[in-house]
N, CA, C and O atoms as a DFTB+ gen file, in Angstrom:
708 C
 N C O
     1  1     -31.929      26.656      90.122
     2  2     -33.389      26.315      90.338
     3  2     -34.491      26.729      89.110
     4  3     -35.701      26.906      89.255
     5  1     -33.829      26.811      88.064
     6  2     -34.558      27.006      86.937
     7  2     -35.760      25.954      86.415
     8  3     -36.594      26.226      85.551
     9  1     -35.660      24.837      87.060
    10  2     -36.519      23.452      87.045
    11  2     -37.161      23.220      88.129
    12  3     -37.484      22.045      88.307
    13  1     -37.486      24.070      89.014
    14  2     -37.775      23.642      90.300
    15  2     -39.333      23.629      90.031
    16  3     -39.987      24.533      89.509
    17  1     -39.767      22.462      90.478
    18  2     -41.067      22.193      90.741
    19  2     -41.685      21.606      91.911
    20  3     -41.137      20.571      92.292
    21  1     -42.962      22.110      92.764
    22  2     -42.770      21.670      93.808
    23  2     -44.579      21.045      93.733
    24  3     -45.549      21.487      93.116
    25  1     -44.469      20.205      94.391
    26  2     -46.319      19.584      94.292
    27  2     -47.229      19.914      95.779
    28  3     -46.633      19.701      96.834
    29  1     -48.013      20.196      95.810
    30  2     -48.911      20.153      97.286
    31  2     -50.489      19.218      96.692
    32  3     -50.694      19.002      95.498
    33  1     -51.166      18.907      97.486
    34  2     -52.102      18.235      97.350
    35  2     -53.201      18.633      96.050
    36  3     -54.179      19.309      96.369
    37  1     -53.059      18.251      94.695
    38  2     -53.956      18.693      93.866
    39  2     -53.113      19.885      93.076
    40  3     -53.841      20.398      92.227
    41  1     -52.095      20.337      93.104
    42  2     -51.311      21.631      92.587
    43  2     -49.912      21.026      92.273
    44  3     -49.320      20.079      92.789
    45  1     -49.583      21.839      91.301
    46  2     -48.378      21.853      90.788
    47  2     -47.442      23.587      90.753
    48  3     -47.889      24.488      90.044
    49  1     -46.450      23.746      91.421
    50  2     -45.786      24.920      91.064
    51  2     -44.879      24.775      90.788
    52  3     -43.993      24.209      91.427
    53  1     -44.800      25.433      89.326
    54  2     -43.679      25.629      88.177
    55  2     -43.285      27.011      87.943
    56  3     -43.930      28.033      88.180
    57  1     -42.092      26.878      87.428
    58  2     -41.739      27.901      86.721
    59  2     -42.693      28.722      85.608
    60  3     -43.495      28.193      84.839
    61  1     -42.414      30.069      85.719
    62  2     -43.162      30.574      84.528
    63  2     -42.440      30.372      83.203
    64  3     -41.222      30.414      83.033
    65  1     -43.638      30.085      82.045
    66  2     -43.371      30.005      80.748
    67  2     -44.094      31.142      79.989
    68  3     -45.206      31.632      80.187
    69  1     -42.907      31.493      78.830
    70  2     -43.791      32.260      78.086
    71  2     -45.147      31.957      77.601
    72  3     -45.972      32.824      77.310
    73  1     -45.344      30.661      77.525
    74  2     -46.665      30.562      76.857
    75  2     -48.100      30.686      78.086
    76  3     -49.279      30.355      77.961
    77  1     -47.414      31.255      79.142
    78  2     -48.462      31.328      80.365
    79  2     -48.951      32.973      80.290
    80  3     -49.578      33.554      81.176
    81  1     -48.497      33.559      78.997
    82  2     -48.582      35.232      79.242
    83  2     -50.200      35.478      78.984
    84  3     -50.767      36.299      79.705
    85  1     -51.023      34.706      77.862
    86  2     -52.353      34.870      77.667
    87  2     -52.968      34.703      79.020
    88  3     -53.854      35.506      79.313
    89  1     -52.610      33.713      79.959
    90  2     -53.212      33.377      81.149
    91  2     -53.070      34.386      81.923
    92  3     -54.029      34.895      82.503
    93  1     -51.843      34.811      82.034
    94  2     -51.624      36.037      83.078
    95  2     -52.201      37.282      82.788
    96  3     -52.696      37.938      83.704
    97  1     -52.200      37.693      81.628
    98  2     -53.193      38.840      80.709
    99  2     -54.774      38.744      81.354
   100  3     -55.387      39.758      81.686
   101  1     -55.245      37.589      81.458
   102  2     -56.592      37.469      81.951
   103  2     -56.582      37.855      83.196
   104  3     -57.215      38.825      83.612
   105  1     -55.745      37.004      83.985
   106  2     -55.642      37.159      85.375
   107  2     -55.660      38.840      85.936
   108  3     -56.274      39.414      86.835
   109  1     -54.713      39.253      84.966
   110  2     -54.005      40.637      85.627
   111  2     -55.165      41.816      85.413
   112  3     -55.327      42.878      86.014
   113  1     -55.931      41.187      84.281
   114  2     -57.079      41.955      84.160
   115  2     -58.357      42.067      84.973
   116  3     -59.107      43.042      85.008
   117  1     -58.514      40.680      85.752
   118  2     -59.513      40.162      86.820
   119  2     -59.676      41.344      87.813
   120  3     -58.647      41.690      88.392
   121  1     -60.884      42.047      88.107
   122  2     -60.690      43.217      88.953
   123  2     -60.195      43.048      90.549
   124  3     -59.865      43.986      91.275
   125  1     -60.221      41.769      90.887
   126  2     -59.877      41.379      92.339
   127  2     -58.550      41.076      92.427
   128  3     -58.045      41.118      93.549
   129  1     -57.899      40.792      91.526
   130  2     -56.534      40.670      91.035
   131  2     -55.743      41.820      90.855
   132  3     -54.611      41.971      91.315
   133  1     -56.380      42.634      90.166
   134  2     -55.879      44.028      89.415
   135  2     -55.985      45.175      90.949
   136  3     -55.179      46.080      91.166
   137  1     -57.102      44.845      91.786
   138  2     -57.092      45.730      92.808
   139  2     -56.070      45.464      94.240
   140  3     -55.655      46.318      95.024
   141  1     -55.866      44.114      94.256
   142  2     -55.261      43.598      95.753
   143  2     -53.508      43.258      95.081
   144  3     -52.543      42.936      95.775
   145  1     -53.518      43.455      93.537
   146  2     -52.197      43.246      93.314
   147  2     -51.974      44.003      91.950
   148  3     -51.883      43.395      90.883
   149  1     -51.896      45.327      92.057
   150  2     -51.953      46.261      90.915
   151  2     -50.696      46.186      89.938
   152  3     -49.538      46.311      90.336
   153  1     -50.994      46.007      88.855
   154  2     -49.983      46.412      87.904
   155  2     -49.217      47.433      87.964
   156  3     -49.706      48.489      88.364
   157  1     -47.902      47.379      87.602
   158  2     -47.283      48.711      87.448
   159  2     -47.498      49.841      86.314
   160  3     -47.159      51.024      86.359
   161  1     -48.172      49.120      85.260
   162  2     -48.711      49.992      84.201
   163  2     -49.790      49.511      83.645
   164  3     -50.631      48.871      84.276
   165  1     -49.883      49.848      82.081
   166  2     -51.204      49.046      81.360
   167  2     -50.859      47.817      81.229
   168  3     -49.710      47.387      81.127
   169  1     -52.153      47.040      81.228
   170  2     -51.983      45.766      81.044
   171  2     -52.360      45.345      79.652
   172  3     -53.524      45.380      79.255
   173  1     -51.345      44.946      78.922
   174  2     -51.736      44.289      77.990
   175  2     -50.938      43.152      77.020
   176  3     -49.780      43.171      77.438
   177  1     -50.999      42.503      76.290
   178  2     -50.396      41.591      75.704
   179  2     -48.552      41.547      76.082
   180  3     -48.028      40.620      76.702
   181  1     -47.891      42.615      75.610
   182  2     -46.571      42.832      75.868
   183  2     -46.443      43.118      77.438
   184  3     -45.424      42.672      77.965
   185  1     -47.239      43.722      78.150
   186  2     -47.276      43.602      79.323
   187  2     -46.922      42.266      80.307
   188  3     -46.084      42.044      81.181
   189  1     -47.917      41.575      79.740
   190  2     -48.127      40.200      80.374
   191  2     -46.927      39.507      80.057
   192  3     -46.394      38.904      80.988
   193  1     -46.415      39.469      78.991
   194  2     -45.249      38.663      78.371
   195  2     -43.963      39.120      79.286
   196  3     -43.192      38.313      79.806
   197  1     -43.870      40.422      79.386
   198  2     -42.716      40.969      80.422
   199  2     -42.999      40.817      81.800
   200  3     -42.144      41.066      82.649
   201  1     -44.194      40.407      82.097
   202  2     -44.492      40.197      83.756
   203  2     -43.649      38.798      83.894
   204  3     -42.730      38.585      84.685
   205  1     -44.352      37.645      82.648
   206  2     -43.984      36.329      82.730
   207  2     -42.310      36.221      82.780
   208  3     -41.858      35.496      83.666
   209  1     -41.500      36.794      82.018
   210  2     -40.095      36.940      81.775
   211  2     -39.686      37.315      82.838
   212  3     -38.763      36.632      83.281
   213  1     -40.063      38.291      83.549
   214  2     -39.707      38.805      84.964
   215  2     -39.378      38.088      85.783
   216  3     -38.258      38.089      86.295
   217  1     -40.662      37.038      86.173
   218  2     -40.936      36.178      87.089
   219  2     -39.877      34.821      86.748
   220  3     -39.370      34.068      87.580
   221  1     -39.784      34.798      85.795
   222  2     -39.108      33.544      85.211
   223  2     -37.755      33.646      85.398
   224  3     -37.036      32.646      85.391
   225  1     -37.139      35.280      85.644
   226  2     -35.606      35.199      85.519
   227  2     -35.178      35.027      87.109
   228  3     -35.645      35.931      87.802
   229  1     -34.463      34.148      87.763
   230  2     -34.414      34.157      88.952
   231  2     -32.499      34.736      89.355
   232  3     -32.036      34.698      90.495
   233  1     -31.881      35.110      88.386
   234  2     -30.655      35.345      88.282
   235  2     -30.255      35.969      89.475
   236  3     -29.306      35.651      90.192
   237  1     -31.350      37.216      89.680
   238  2     -30.788      38.307      90.806
   239  2     -30.347      37.616      91.912
   240  3     -29.278      37.845      92.479
   241  1     -31.405      36.506      92.333
   242  2     -31.142      35.997      93.710
   243  2     -32.262      36.755      94.840
   244  3     -32.351      36.657      96.064
   245  1     -32.846      37.338      94.091
   246  2     -33.659      38.254      95.407
   247  2     -35.114      37.863      94.992
   248  3     -35.977      38.700      95.256
   249  1     -35.441      36.901      94.483
   250  2     -37.130      36.503      94.203
   251  2     -36.980      35.009      93.671
   252  3     -36.009      34.587      93.044
   253  1     -37.826      34.468      93.940
   254  2     -38.420      32.848      93.473
   255  2     -39.809      32.977      93.378
   256  3     -40.564      33.042      94.348
   257  1     -40.286      33.028      91.698
   258  2     -41.593      33.081      91.724
   259  2     -42.276      31.810      90.464
   260  3     -41.760      31.506      89.389
   261  1     -43.566      31.272      91.070
   262  2     -43.483      29.922      90.296
   263  2     -45.493      30.492      89.748
   264  3     -46.314      31.264      90.244
   265  1     -45.487      29.786      88.809
   266  2     -47.022      29.461      88.201
   267  2     -47.584      28.334      89.485
   268  3     -47.034      27.547      90.255
   269  1     -48.741      28.696      89.251
   270  2     -49.698      27.513      90.400
   271  2     -50.651      27.026      89.196
   272  3     -51.525      27.731      88.690
   273  1     -50.364      25.806      88.848
   274  2     -51.257      24.841      87.684
   275  2     -51.814      23.752      88.401
   276  3     -51.512      23.388      89.538
   277  1     -52.680      23.252      87.611
   278  2     -53.171      21.954      87.888
   279  2     -52.597      20.789      87.314
   280  3     -52.562      20.607      86.097
   281  1     -52.041      19.810      88.354
   282  2     -51.222      19.006      87.564
   283  2     -51.481      18.055      86.688
   284  3     -50.569      17.385      86.204
   285  1     -52.879      17.854      86.341
   286  2     -53.380      17.416      85.341
   287  2     -53.533      17.963      84.201
   288  3     -53.830      17.145      83.330
   289  1     -53.443      19.097      83.829
   290  2     -53.405      20.234      83.048
   291  2     -52.369      21.083      83.161
   292  3     -52.771      22.228      83.367
   293  1     -50.988      20.973      83.102
   294  2     -49.966      21.647      83.546
   295  2     -49.979      23.271      82.771
   296  3     -49.091      24.091      83.005
   297  1     -51.084      23.533      81.872
   298  2     -51.172      24.651      81.004
   299  2     -52.260      25.524      81.289
   300  3     -52.676      26.527      80.709
   301  1     -52.774      24.679      82.717
   302  2     -54.377      25.731      83.279
   303  2     -53.918      26.368      84.428
   304  3     -53.846      25.755      85.493
   305  1     -53.575      27.635      84.311
   306  2     -52.814      28.592      85.374
   307  2     -54.099      28.545      86.726
   308  3     -55.240      28.941      86.484
   309  1     -53.900      28.275      87.432
   310  2     -54.834      28.288      89.075
   311  2     -54.306      29.710      89.585
   312  3     -55.193      30.456      90.000
   313  1     -52.981      30.205      89.619
   314  2     -52.633      31.185      90.565
   315  2     -51.250      31.363      90.534
   316  3     -50.604      30.470      89.984
   317  1     -50.561      32.458      91.072
   318  2     -49.101      32.703      91.175
   319  2     -48.634      32.628      92.502
   320  3     -49.522      32.751      93.346
   321  1     -47.281      32.431      92.999
   322  2     -46.847      32.395      94.304
   323  2     -45.605      32.832      94.300
   324  3     -44.851      32.221      93.542
   325  1     -45.037      33.927      95.072
   326  2     -43.681      34.442      95.057
   327  2     -42.784      34.782      96.297
   328  3     -43.338      35.261      97.286
   329  1     -41.702      34.607      96.301
   330  2     -41.108      35.045      97.311
   331  2     -40.285      35.936      96.995
   332  3     -39.483      35.793      96.072
   333  1     -40.393      37.221      97.890
   334  2     -39.412      38.603      96.991
   335  2     -38.662      38.980      98.433
   336  3     -38.681      38.383      99.509
   337  1     -37.963      40.270      98.002
   338  2     -36.923      40.491      98.722
   339  2     -36.359      39.842      99.406
   340  3     -36.307      40.156     100.595
   341  1     -35.646      38.566      98.891
   342  2     -34.966      37.677      99.522
   343  2     -33.487      38.506     100.351
   344  3     -32.484      38.818      99.709
   345  1     -33.584      38.658     101.286
   346  2     -31.871      39.257     101.621
   347  2     -32.104      38.392     103.135
   348  3     -33.073      37.894     103.708
   349  1     -30.548      38.536     103.428
   350  2     -30.258      38.206     104.923
   351  2     -31.263      37.165     105.603
   352  3     -31.788      37.546     106.649
   353  1     -31.517      36.171     105.230
   354  2     -32.274      34.967     105.197
   355  2     -33.870      35.302     105.623
   356  3     -34.552      34.547     106.316
   357  1     -34.305      36.525     105.095
   358  2     -35.582      36.996     105.089
   359  2     -36.062      36.793     104.025
   360  3     -35.424      36.380     103.056
   361  1     -37.607      37.126     104.039
   362  2     -38.324      37.410     102.753
   363  2     -39.792      37.678     102.832
   364  3     -40.285      37.704     103.960
   365  1     -40.398      37.838     102.016
   366  2     -41.632      38.197     102.035
   367  2     -42.312      37.335     101.121
   368  3     -41.592      36.918     100.214
   369  1     -43.532      36.943     101.111
   370  2     -44.475      35.948     100.314
   371  2     -45.630      36.770      99.635
   372  3     -46.143      37.627     100.355
   373  1     -46.077      36.649      98.462
   374  2     -47.203      36.962      97.813
   375  2     -47.840      35.747      97.068
   376  3     -47.353      34.629      96.903
   377  1     -49.054      36.237      96.655
   378  2     -49.887      35.305      95.841
   379  2     -51.007      35.541      95.278
   380  3     -51.517      36.190      96.192
   381  1     -51.765      35.515      94.496
   382  2     -53.083      35.374      93.509
   383  2     -53.649      34.104      93.295
   384  3     -52.848      33.176      93.403
   385  1     -54.818      33.809      93.019
   386  2     -55.550      32.724      92.368
   387  2     -56.860      33.395      91.189
   388  3     -57.562      34.400      91.307
   389  1     -56.817      32.700      90.446
   390  2     -57.644      33.417      89.462
   391  2     -58.992      32.883      90.162
   392  3     -59.082      31.949      90.959
   393  1     -59.868      33.589      89.735
   394  2     -61.532      33.285      90.247
   395  2     -61.719      31.763      90.254
   396  3     -61.722      31.094      91.288
   397  1     -61.881      31.249      88.970
   398  2     -62.128      29.687      89.210
   399  2     -61.392      28.981      89.922
   400  3     -61.703      27.790      89.886
   401  1     -60.306      29.297      90.731
   402  2     -59.449      28.517      91.743
   403  2     -59.801      29.112      92.901
   404  3     -59.063      28.623      93.757
   405  1     -60.649      30.037      93.483
   406  2     -60.985      30.471      94.854
   407  2     -61.729      29.720      95.400
   408  3     -62.528      29.048      94.747
   409  1     -61.643      29.651      96.752
   410  2     -62.637      29.031      97.755
   411  2     -62.228      27.490      97.793
   412  3     -62.987      26.655      98.286
   413  1     -61.007      27.159      97.254
   414  2     -61.124      25.756      97.409
   415  2     -59.556      25.188      98.218
   416  3     -59.124      24.041      98.325
   417  1     -59.083      26.250      98.605
   418  2     -57.642      26.184      99.300
   419  2     -56.754      26.060      98.681
   420  3     -55.761      25.586      99.233
   421  1     -56.687      26.388      97.382
   422  2     -55.419      26.548      96.427
   423  2     -54.260      27.632      97.130
   424  3     -53.093      27.320      97.365
   425  1     -54.727      28.647      97.335
   426  2     -53.636      29.654      97.545
   427  2     -53.335      29.439      99.147
   428  3     -52.408      30.175      99.482
   429  1     -53.791      28.729     100.129
   430  2     -53.390      28.092     101.426
   431  2     -52.634      27.025     101.186
   432  3     -51.875      26.622     102.067
   433  1     -52.704      26.480     100.128
   434  2     -52.018      25.148     100.165
   435  2     -50.670      25.548      99.438
   436  3     -49.644      24.917      99.695
   437  1     -50.666      26.560      98.561
   438  2     -49.387      27.060      97.985
   439  2     -48.371      27.622      99.058
   440  3     -47.230      27.289      99.377
   441  1     -49.429      28.822      99.581
   442  2     -48.150      29.307     100.689
   443  2     -47.527      28.397     101.709
   444  3     -46.336      28.419     102.021
   445  1     -48.545      27.507     102.253
   446  2     -47.499      26.398     102.861
   447  2     -46.841      25.756     101.853
   448  3     -45.855      25.601     102.573
   449  1     -46.526      25.276     100.893
   450  2     -45.580      24.332     100.176
   451  2     -44.549      25.020      99.875
   452  3     -43.475      24.488     100.158
   453  1     -44.498      26.651      99.096
   454  2     -43.435      27.408      99.144
   455  2     -42.399      27.612     100.629
   456  3     -41.200      27.350     100.736
   457  1     -43.296      28.137     101.616
   458  2     -42.860      28.488     102.676
   459  2     -42.227      27.129     103.137
   460  3     -41.087      27.279     103.579
   461  1     -42.622      26.030     103.141
   462  2     -41.597      25.095     103.497
   463  2     -40.536      24.730     102.841
   464  3     -39.521      24.264     103.359
   465  1     -40.726      24.934     101.615
   466  2     -39.489      24.925     100.587
   467  2     -38.507      25.592     100.875
   468  3     -37.357      25.164     100.971
   469  1     -39.031      27.168     101.108
   470  2     -38.105      28.020     101.353
   471  2     -37.054      27.861     102.890
   472  3     -35.833      28.000     102.975
   473  1     -37.765      27.624     103.664
   474  2     -37.172      27.252     105.002
   475  2     -36.302      26.214     104.898
   476  3     -35.289      26.118     105.591
   477  1     -36.662      25.379     104.014
   478  2     -35.315      23.740     104.044
   479  2     -34.633      24.189     102.786
   480  3     -33.409      24.293     102.866
   481  1     -35.100      24.423     101.842
   482  2     -33.904      24.805     100.556
   483  2     -32.901      26.268     100.677
   484  3     -31.684      26.291     100.493
   485  1     -33.711      27.360     101.008
   486  2     -32.913      28.376     101.164
   487  2     -32.258      28.879     102.171
   488  3     -31.388      29.750     102.134
   489  1     -32.824      28.136     103.374
   490  2     -32.575      28.261     104.842
   491  2     -32.574      29.751     105.387
   492  3     -31.708      30.371     106.005
   493  1     -34.264      30.237     104.803
   494  2     -34.700      31.587     105.412
   495  2     -34.899      31.486     106.818
   496  3     -35.093      30.352     107.256
   497  1     -34.888      32.587     107.735
   498  2     -35.261      32.529     109.026
   499  2     -37.000      33.166     109.217
   500  3     -37.817      32.965     110.114
   501  1     -37.071      33.842     108.176
   502  2     -38.287      34.714     108.557
   503  2     -39.001      34.951     107.246
   504  3     -38.276      35.207     106.285
   505  1     -40.209      34.910     107.067
   506  2     -41.111      35.329     105.870
   507  2     -42.284      35.776     106.379
   508  3     -43.036      35.287     107.222
   509  1     -42.350      37.176     105.496
   510  2     -43.534      37.993     106.121
   511  2     -44.470      38.066     104.799
   512  3     -44.157      38.215     103.618
   513  1     -45.517      37.935     105.320
   514  2     -46.889      38.135     104.554
   515  2     -47.586      39.589     104.795
   516  3     -47.680      39.946     105.969
   517  1     -48.081      40.456     103.777
   518  2     -48.661      41.596     104.080
   519  2     -49.912      41.294     103.146
   520  3     -49.928      40.515     102.193
   521  1     -50.971      42.086     103.629
   522  2     -52.164      42.006     102.956
   523  2     -53.160      42.984     103.445
   524  3     -53.311      43.037     104.666
   525  1     -53.994      43.909     102.558
   526  2     -54.663      44.940     102.940
   527  2     -55.932      44.532     103.982
   528  3     -56.766      43.653     103.765
   529  1     -55.873      45.180     104.861
   530  2     -57.184      44.875     106.106
   531  2     -58.291      44.589     105.336
   532  3     -59.036      43.654     105.627
   533  1     -58.552      45.613     103.966
   534  2     -59.867      45.289     103.714
   535  2     -60.093      43.908     102.434
   536  3     -60.968      43.843     101.570
   537  1     -59.118      43.056     102.682
   538  2     -58.988      41.712     102.116
   539  2     -59.226      40.418     102.930
   540  3     -58.410      39.497     102.938
   541  1     -60.150      40.407     103.472
   542  2     -60.172      39.489     104.291
   543  2     -59.704      37.887     104.057
   544  3     -59.205      37.038     104.795
   545  1     -60.153      37.919     102.555
   546  2     -59.835      36.550     102.056
   547  2     -58.324      36.084     101.976
   548  3     -58.052      34.889     101.856
   549  1     -57.438      36.979     102.041
   550  2     -56.105      37.152     102.086
   551  2     -55.819      36.947     103.410
   552  3     -54.930      36.116     103.597
   553  1     -56.377      37.531     104.546
   554  2     -56.118      37.629     105.809
   555  2     -56.335      35.514     106.281
   556  3     -55.457      34.835     106.813
   557  1     -57.538      35.087     105.910
   558  2     -57.844      33.787     106.022
   559  2     -56.859      33.012     105.377
   560  3     -56.659      31.982     106.021
   561  1     -56.156      33.094     104.353
   562  2     -54.706      32.364     103.790
   563  2     -53.982      32.513     104.562
   564  3     -53.618      31.438     105.039
   565  1     -53.431      33.531     105.078
   566  2     -52.684      34.015     106.248
   567  2     -52.420      32.725     107.418
   568  3     -51.499      31.971     107.730
   569  1     -53.493      32.927     107.734
   570  2     -54.190      32.266     109.135
   571  2     -53.825      30.468     108.789
   572  3     -53.089      29.741     109.456
   573  1     -54.539      30.136     107.654
   574  2     -54.619      28.674     107.405
   575  2     -52.926      28.407     106.927
   576  3     -52.440      27.276     106.961
   577  1     -52.185      29.553     106.512
   578  2     -50.942      28.890     106.346
   579  2     -49.834      28.935     107.397
   580  3     -48.622      29.004     107.194
   581  1     -50.360      28.893     108.334
   582  2     -49.960      29.167     109.758
   583  2     -49.210      30.512     110.081
   584  3     -48.452      30.546     111.051
   585  1     -49.391      31.553     109.340
   586  2     -48.592      32.985     109.355
   587  2     -49.261      33.524     110.693
   588  3     -50.457      33.810     110.645
   589  1     -48.718      33.644     111.619
   590  2     -49.809      34.543     113.088
   591  2     -49.819      35.906     112.626
   592  3     -48.977      36.162     111.764
   593  1     -50.556      36.818     112.988
   594  2     -50.526      38.248     112.919
   595  2     -49.299      38.709     113.861
   596  3     -48.991      38.278     114.973
   597  1     -48.611      39.849     112.976
   598  2     -48.393      40.587     114.223
   599  2     -48.494      41.892     114.458
   600  3     -47.868      42.538     115.298
   601  1     -49.357      42.301     113.642
   602  2     -49.695      44.179     113.652
   603  2     -50.448      44.847     112.468
   604  3     -50.909      43.999     111.704
   605  1     -50.641      45.822     112.190
   606  2     -51.281      46.399     111.439
   607  2     -50.282      47.811     110.799
   608  3     -49.823      48.627     111.599
   609  1     -50.092      47.918     109.613
   610  2     -49.153      48.935     109.063
   611  2     -50.308      49.673     108.544
   612  3     -51.214      49.230     107.838
   613  1     -50.106      51.168     109.109
   614  2     -51.197      52.018     108.762
   615  2     -50.952      52.710     107.088
   616  3     -49.845      53.056     106.676
   617  1     -51.824      52.777     106.540
   618  2     -51.684      53.364     105.040
   619  2     -50.456      53.146     104.404
   620  3     -49.767      54.049     103.929
   621  1     -50.072      51.500     104.387
   622  2     -48.633      51.451     104.278
   623  2     -48.795      51.004     102.855
   624  3     -47.706      50.564     102.485
   625  1     -49.607      50.936     101.988
   626  2     -49.189      50.356     100.659
   627  2     -50.683      51.212      99.714
   628  3     -51.812      51.393     100.168
   629  1     -50.197      51.569      98.435
   630  2     -51.141      51.968      97.230
   631  2     -51.695      50.928      96.519
   632  3     -50.884      50.214      95.929
   633  1     -53.190      50.576      96.391
   634  2     -53.497      49.289      96.084
   635  2     -54.354      49.725      94.526
   636  3     -54.546      50.916      94.281
   637  1     -54.700      48.921      93.803
   638  2     -55.248      49.231      92.580
   639  2     -56.293      50.099      91.943
   640  3     -56.523      50.342      90.758
   641  1     -57.058      50.637      93.434
   642  2     -57.716      51.678      93.059
   643  2     -56.905      53.062      93.122
   644  3     -57.344      54.100      92.628
   645  1     -55.709      52.965      93.767
   646  2     -55.084      54.633      93.833
   647  2     -55.043      55.006      95.533
   648  3     -54.400      55.941      96.011
   649  1     -55.664      54.296      96.101
   650  2     -55.990      54.657      97.803
   651  2     -54.677      53.702      98.593
   652  3     -54.046      52.712      98.221
   653  1     -54.645      54.415      99.652
   654  2     -53.623      53.979     100.450
   655  2     -54.628      52.862     101.603
   656  3     -55.704      53.098     102.153
   657  1     -53.980      51.949     101.641
   658  2     -55.049      50.819     102.609
   659  2     -53.860      50.341     103.930
   660  3     -52.701      49.941     103.821
   661  1     -54.611      50.552     105.018
   662  2     -53.734      49.693     106.143
   663  2     -53.541      48.093     105.860
   664  3     -54.344      47.413     105.223
   665  1     -52.670      47.751     106.285
   666  2     -52.322      46.257     105.937
   667  2     -52.145      45.358     107.226
   668  3     -51.548      45.900     108.156
   669  1     -52.515      44.255     107.384
   670  2     -51.837      43.230     108.422
   671  2     -50.500      42.745     108.030
   672  3     -50.123      42.456     106.895
   673  1     -49.993      42.709     108.878
   674  2     -48.513      42.121     108.785
   675  2     -48.597      40.841     109.516
   676  3     -48.916      40.745     110.701
   677  1     -48.269      39.795     108.673
   678  2     -47.924      38.200     109.192
   679  2     -46.841      37.753     108.841
   680  3     -46.253      38.111     107.821
   681  1     -46.267      36.548     109.991
   682  2     -45.112      36.464     109.453
   683  2     -44.927      35.104     110.083
   684  3     -45.496      34.853     111.145
   685  1     -44.067      34.107     109.411
   686  2     -43.792      32.682     109.977
   687  2     -42.054      32.965     110.213
   688  3     -41.332      33.837     109.730
   689  1     -41.782      31.968     111.054
   690  2     -40.046      31.966     111.192
   691  2     -39.778      30.388     111.149
   692  3     -40.590      29.499     111.408
   693  1     -38.581      30.273     110.801
   694  2     -38.375      28.536     110.678
   695  2     -38.527      27.846     111.757
   696  3     -38.671      26.624     111.785
   697  1     -38.504      28.642     112.784
   698  2     -38.318      27.850     114.605
   699  2     -39.809      27.420     114.728
   700  3     -40.071      26.552     115.560
   701  1     -41.047      28.075     113.794
   702  2     -42.707      28.096     114.234
   703  2     -42.898      26.874     114.075
   704  3     -42.093      26.431     113.256
   705  1     -43.775      25.898     114.580
   706  2     -44.157      24.838     114.378
   707  2     -45.232      24.664     113.355
   708  3     -45.672      23.541     113.108
C-alpha cells in the first residue's frame, strides 16, 4: 500500500512525504487544528518531520494515513485523513483541513473516499468517527459523509486546550447504503 493514491472530485489522497513537513508544521500550528487535533508535544520542525514519518510508515498494519492535496499541485497540502486503530475489521477515522480548504467540502469528500476504499480494499466492517460536541463543523462532515450519530461519549477526550470534552460518536458499517 506504500504507493496508494486515491482520487475524489478535485482531490488527491497520497502517502505522506518528508517534503510535506513544512506544510504540516504550519498546519499543526493553526489554532483550529491544534485545538481539535492536539499534538503530543512541542510543534517544531523536527516534530513535524517525525509526524510525517510516523504517518508514512504503515508497516504495523494498524493505520493508513494520507495527505490530501490539490491534484493540479500535489505539493499543496489541503489536509490529512487517517484510518487508525485498525483491528478485527474495525477502525476509526480522523481528518483535518487547512484553513484555506475549509468550507469547500474537502473533508467530507475525503472521508467518503477513504471510507469506501477501506470497506472494499481492507474488508473493514465498521468505521467510527468521533469529534468534540463543541466542534459542529466536524459533525457536519460526519453527517455529509454518511456517518450516522450513535451517541455522546461524556468527557471522553482531552483536547488541545487541556479540557475534557464530550464527543459525538458516529459510525458507518460496510452494510450501510
